C-alpha positions in Angstrom: 95.9 99.3 113.6 96.3 103.1 113.5 95.0 104.7 110.4 96.6 108.1 111.3 98.2 109.6 108.2 97.5 106.5 106.1 96.7 107.3 102.5 94.5 105.4 100.2 96.1 105.8 96.8 97.1 103.9 93.7 100.7 104.0 92.6 101.4 107.4 91.1 101.8 107.7 87.4 104.8 110.0 87.0 104.5 113.1 84.8 107.3 115.4 83.7 107.5 118.5 85.9 107.9 121.4 83.6 106.6 125.0 83.5 104.0 123.8 81.0 100.8 122.0 82.0 101.1 118.2 82.0 98.4 115.5 81.8 97.8 115.7 85.5 97.4 119.4 85.4 95.0 119.3 82.5 92.9 116.5 84.1 92.9 118.3 87.5 91.7 121.5 85.8 88.9 119.6 84.0 87.9 117.9 87.2 87.7 121.2 89.1 85.6 122.7 86.2 83.2 119.8 86.2 82.8 120.1 90.0 82.0 123.8 89.6 79.5 123.1 86.8 77.6 120.4 88.7 77.2 122.9 91.6 76.0 125.6 89.2 73.6 123.2 87.4 72.2 122.1 90.7 71.4 125.7 91.6 69.9 126.3 88.2 67.6 123.2 88.5 66.4 124.5 91.9 65.5 127.8 90.3 64.0 126.5 87.1 60.3 127.5 86.9 59.5 125.7 83.7 59.3 121.8 83.6 61.0 121.4 80.2 63.9 123.7 81.2 64.2 121.7 84.4 64.4 118.4 82.4 67.0 119.9 80.0 69.1 121.1 82.9 68.7 117.8 84.7 70.0 115.9 81.6 73.0 118.2 81.3 73.6 117.9 85.0 73.7 114.1 84.8 76.1 114.2 81.8 78.3 116.6 83.7 78.2 114.6 86.8 79.1 111.4 84.9 82.0 113.3 83.3 83.2 114.5 86.7 83.1 110.9 88.0 85.1 109.6 85.0 87.8 112.2 85.5 87.9 111.4 89.3 88.2 107.7 88.5 91.0 108.4 86.0 92.9 110.6 88.5 92.5 108.0 91.3 93.6 105.2 88.9 96.8 107.1 88.1 97.5 107.8 91.7 96.9 111.5 91.4 94.0 111.6 93.8 94.3 110.2 97.3 92.4 110.0 100.6 93.3 110.0 104.2 92.1 106.7 105.8 89.4 107.2 108.3 90.0 106.1 111.9 87.7 103.1 112.7 86.9 104.4 116.2 85.8 107.8 114.8 83.7 106.0 112.2 82.0 103.9 114.9 81.3 106.9 117.1 79.8 108.9 114.2 77.7 105.9 113.2 76.4 105.5 116.7 75.6 109.2 116.9 73.6 109.3 113.8 72.0 105.9 114.4 70.4 107.6 117.5 68.7 110.2 115.2 66.8 107.6 113.2 63.9 107.6 115.7 63.4 111.3 114.9 62.7 110.6 111.2 59.1 110.7 110.1 57.5 107.5 108.8 59.9 105.3 110.7 62.2 105.1 107.7 59.4 104.1 105.4 59.1 106.0 102.1 56.0 107.7 101.1 54.1 106.0 98.3 
């Protein structure tokens, strides 16, 4: 089966197309904002020099990330967010390529205790 140009998408919830913003526009705007904020909070956490500040930023980051995920799920559920299906042959090639890198990882894939 050829996955070329195959979309993964739920049936689209229709919205009125008018010059004013509709539900899809508002949710899309919120989603873009949440994506921007998670990136900004990530940078701020990397730069935080005080542990309590880091913990506060981390909590806000997690809440923002959860909100972003809920907005994404809503858009996907309504059919307003879709994906191109990946070609299985390309997936297999990429998997094989990166599987070969595992012998270069330190600790043979074991985590440090």
